C-alpha positions in Angstrom: 2.2 -31.4 -3.0 -0.5 -28.8 -2.2 0.2 -25.7 -0.3 -1.7 -27.1 2.7 0.3 -30.3 2.6 3.5 -28.4 2.6 2.3 -26.2 5.4 1.3 -29.2 7.5 4.8 -30.6 7.2 6.4 -27.3 8.1 4.0 -26.8 11.0 4.7 -30.2 12.4 8.5 -29.5 12.2 8.2 -26.1 13.9 5.7 -26.8 16.6 4.8 -23.1 16.9 3.0 -21.8 20.0 -0.1 -20.2 18.6 -2.3 -18.2 21.0 -6.1 -18.2 20.4 -7.7 -15.4 22.4 -11.2 -16.9 21.5 -10.3 -20.5 22.3 -13.6 -21.0 24.3 -15.7 -20.2 21.2 -17.0 -23.7 20.0 -15.5 -23.6 16.5 -12.1 -22.4 17.8 -12.2 -25.0 20.6 -12.8 -27.8 18.1 -10.0 -26.5 15.9 -7.6 -26.3 18.8 -8.3 -29.8 19.8 -7.6 -31.1 16.2 -4.4 -29.0 16.0 -3.1 -30.4 19.3 -4.2 -33.9 18.6 -2.5 -34.0 15.2 0.7 -32.3 16.5 0.3 -29.4 14.1 1.1 -26.7 16.7 0.8 -25.9 20.4 -2.5 -24.0 20.8 -2.5 -21.7 23.7 -5.3 -19.9 25.6 -4.7 -16.4 26.7 -2.8 -16.4 30.0 -3.5 -14.2 33.0 -2.2 -10.6 32.8 1.4 -10.4 33.9 4.2 -7.8 34.3 5.9 -9.3 31.2 2.9 -8.4 29.1 2.9 -4.8 30.5 6.6 -4.6 29.9 6.3 -5.7 26.3 4.0 -2.9 25.5 5.9 -0.3 27.6 9.4 -1.2 26.4 8.8 -2.5 22.8 5.9 -0.2 21.9 6.7 2.9 23.9 3.3 2.9 25.7 2.6 4.5 29.0 2.4 1.9 31.8 -1.1 2.8 32.9 -2.4 2.4 29.3 -0.5 -0.8 28.9 -2.2 -2.2 32.0 -5.6 -1.3 30.7 -4.8 -2.9 27.3 -3.6 -6.3 28.7 -6.7 -6.6 30.7 -8.5 -7.4 27.4 -7.9 -10.9 26.0 -7.3 -9.8 22.4 -4.6 -7.3 23.3 -3.1 -9.6 25.9 -2.8 -12.3 23.3 -0.8 -9.9 21.1 1.3 -9.0 24.2 2.0 -12.7 24.6 3.5 -12.8 21.1 5.4 -9.6 21.8 7.1 -10.9 25.0 7.9 -14.3 23.5 5.3 -16.5 25.2 3.7 -17.3 21.8 5.0 -17.4 18.2 1.8 -16.3 16.4 -1.8 -15.3 17.0 -5.0 -16.5 15.4 -8.2 -14.4 16.2 -11.3 -13.0 14.7 -13.9 -15.8 15.1 -15.8 -13.2 17.2 -13.8 -10.1 17.0 -14.1 -7.7 14.0 -11.1 -7.3 11.7 -10.4 -3.7 12.9 -10.0 -5.0 16.5 -7.6 -7.7 15.5 -5.5 -5.3 13.5 -5.5 -2.8 16.3 -4.4 -5.4 18.8 -1.6 -6.6 16.5 -0.5 -3.1 15.7 -0.3 -2.2 19.4 1.1 -5.4 20.8 3.2 -6.9 18.0 4.0 -4.0 15.6 4.9 -3.9 12.0 7.9 -5.5 10.5 11.0 -3.4 9.7 10.4 -1.4 6.6 6.7 -1.9 6.5 4.5 1.2 6.7 1.1 -0.3 5.9 -0.5 -3.5 7.2 -2.7 -5.4 4.7 -4.3 -8.8 4.3 -4.6 -11.7 1.9 -6.8 -14.7 1.4 -5.4 -18.0 0.2 -7.9 -19.2 -2.4 -8.0 -22.9 -3.1 -10.1 -23.8 -6.1 -11.7 -27.2 -6.9 -9.5 -27.6 -10.0 -6.4 -27.4 -7.9 -5.4 -23.8 -8.5 -3.9 -22.0 -5.5 -4.0 -18.2 -5.5 -3.5 -15.2 -3.3 -6.2 -12.4 -3.3 -5.3 -9.1 -1.7 -6.4 -6.8 -0.1 -9.8 -8.2 0.8 -10.2 -7.2 4.4 -8.2 -4.1 5.5 -7.5 -1.2 3.2 -10.6 0.4 1.8 -9.2 2.6 -1.0 -5.4 2.5 -1.1 -3.5 5.2 -3.0 -0.7 4.3 -5.4 1.9 3.9 -2.6 -0.5 1.8 -0.5 -1.4 -0.4 -3.4 2.3 -0.9 -4.2 2.9 -1.9 -0.6 0.1 -4.4 -0.7 1.5 -5.8 -3.9 5.0 -6.2 -2.5 3.7 -7.9 0.7 1.4 -10.2 -1.3 4.3 -11.2 -3.5 6.4 -12.1 -0.5 3.5 -14.1 0.9 3.1 -15.9 -2.4 6.8 -16.8 -2.5 6.6 -18.1 1.0 3.5 -20.2 0.5 3.3 -21.0 -3.2 7.0 -20.9 -4.1 6.7 -18.1 -6.7 4.8 -14.9 -7.3 3.2 -13.9 -10.6 1.5 -10.7 -9.6 -1.3 -8.8 -11.5 -2.6 -5.5 -10.3 -6.2 -5.6 -11.5 -8.3 -2.9 -13.1 -11.2 -2.5 -15.5 -8.6 -1.5 -18.0 -5.7 -3.4 -19.5 -2.7 -1.4 -20.4 -3.8 1.9 -21.9 -7.3 0.8 -23.0 -9.0 2.9 -20.3 -8.5 6.0 -18.2 -9.8 7.3 -14.9 -8.6 7.9 -11.4 -8.6 4.2 -10.3 -6.7 3.2 -13.4 -4.1 5.9 -12.7 -3.6 4.6 -9.2 -3.1 1.0 -10.4 -0.8 2.2 -13.2 1.4 4.1 -10.7 1.5 1.2 -8.3 2.5 -1.2 -11.2 5.3 1.2 -12.3 6.6 1.5 -8.7 6.8 -2.3 -8.2 7.5 -3.7 -11.7 4.4 -5.9 -11.5 1.9 -6.3 -14.3 -0.8 -3.7 -14.3 -3.3 -2.3 -14.9 -4.7 -5.5 -16.2 -8.2 -7.0 -16.4 -8.9 -10.2 -14.6 -9.5 -12.3 -17.7 -6.2 -11.1 -19.2 -4.4 -11.8 -16.0 -5.6 -15.5 -16.0 -6.1 -16.4 -19.6 -3.1 -16.5 -22.0 -5.3 -16.2 -25.1 -7.1 -13.2 -23.9 -3.8 -11.6 -22.7 -2.5 -12.0 -26.3 -5.6 -10.4 -27.7 -5.2 -7.5 -25.4 -1.5 -7.0 -26.3 0.2 -8.1 -23.1 2.5 -11.1 -22.3 0.7 -14.1 -20.7 0.8 -13.8 -16.9 -1.0 -16.9 -15.5 -1.2 -14.8 -12.4 -1.3 -16.5 -9.0 -1.5 -13.2 -7.1 -4.4 -10.9 -7.8 -4.1 -7.4 -6.2 -7.5 -5.7 -6.3 -7.8 -1.9 -6.6 -10.1 -1.5 -3.6 -11.6 -3.3 -0.7 -14.9 -3.3 -2.5 -13.4 -5.2 -5.4 -11.4 -7.6 -3.3 -14.1 -8.5 -0.9 -16.7 -9.0 -3.6 -14.2 -11.0 -5.7 -13.2 -13.6 -3.1 -16.8 -14.1 -2.0 -18.0 -14.7 -5.6 -15.3 -17.3 -6.0 -16.5 -19.0 -2.8 -20.1 -19.0 -3.7 -20.1 -19.6 -7.5 -16.8 -21.5 -8.0 -16.7 -23.5 -4.8 -13.4 -22.1 -3.8 -12.1 -22.4 -0.2 -11.0 -19.0 1.2 -8.5 -19.3 4.0 -7.8 -16.1 6.0 -7.6 -13.3 6.0 -4.0 -13.5 6.9 -2.5 -10.1 8.0 0.6 -9.0 6.2 3.4 -6.7 7.4 3.5 -7.5 11.1 6.6 -8.5 12.9 5.1 -11.9 13.8 2.4 -14.0 12.0 -1.2 -12.9 12.7 -4.3 -14.5 11.2 -7.6 -12.7 11.3 -10.3 -15.3 10.9 -13.4 -14.7 8.9 -16.4 -14.7 11.3 -18.0 -17.2 9.1 -15.1 -19.6 9.3 -15.8 -23.3 10.1 -13.7 -25.3 12.5 -12.1 -26.9 9.4 -11.2 -23.5 8.0 -9.7 -22.5 11.4 -7.5 -25.6 11.4 -6.2 -24.8 7.9 -5.7 -21.1 8.7 -3.8 -22.0 11.9 -1.6 -24.5 10.1 -0.7 -21.9 7.5 0.0 -19.3 10.3 2.1 -21.8 12.3 4.1 -22.7 9.1 5.1 -19.1 8.8 6.0 -18.7 12.5 
């Protein structure tokens, strides 16, 4: 059973309330209609501002009341407040809004999960040959240091275990093992040492057992690729889309107290349905 099939079953069981602050956007409206019609979740529009929304920001987030009132006047932030005060279980946004705004709204309204210091993101990559992989971080952190990269790797492993059943993590670099040196290699090496995941490792060695053996490492057959920078991650997932015909779902935000999906602004209605199903399955 594919990850999407499993997610559909979980979403139908859970009947999560998912708020869509851009529900009037045509692609989102189409997706919401499909989600509701197939019983995959309960899609919600943004409600009118309420005292509960203000209280959620004041009490849970420690915000001044005047600032909270200004925030909940804006749909994206009000949607996050709906999740914070229990009116919704998850949020899906980003069809129109840039990633930084979705992250800001989620950070202010929902907050990070306990023990998480750095939010990050991942794409679920579905390849024509049936492979299902997680690519991170392709949307949020531009140039993480070793601690940041380690946090991204841990969060991505947790996401993989939740969605794919297991996590085989590779921290990517232009170097495998000790074959190359440089600042970026050092960062990846320190992150790998901190987490116990494989790295630094080149992409071919992470995916191909024969090449791994030639380069002196154990075969990984990685299903989680952690890129050393946003440049590498964003370029990597888009190349897989355009050259290999992969479907890229997400980006899903990691590290928040409740599920948040930041849609690609190029997402189709079909992509939004799939992303919402995966988000609802985690709610």
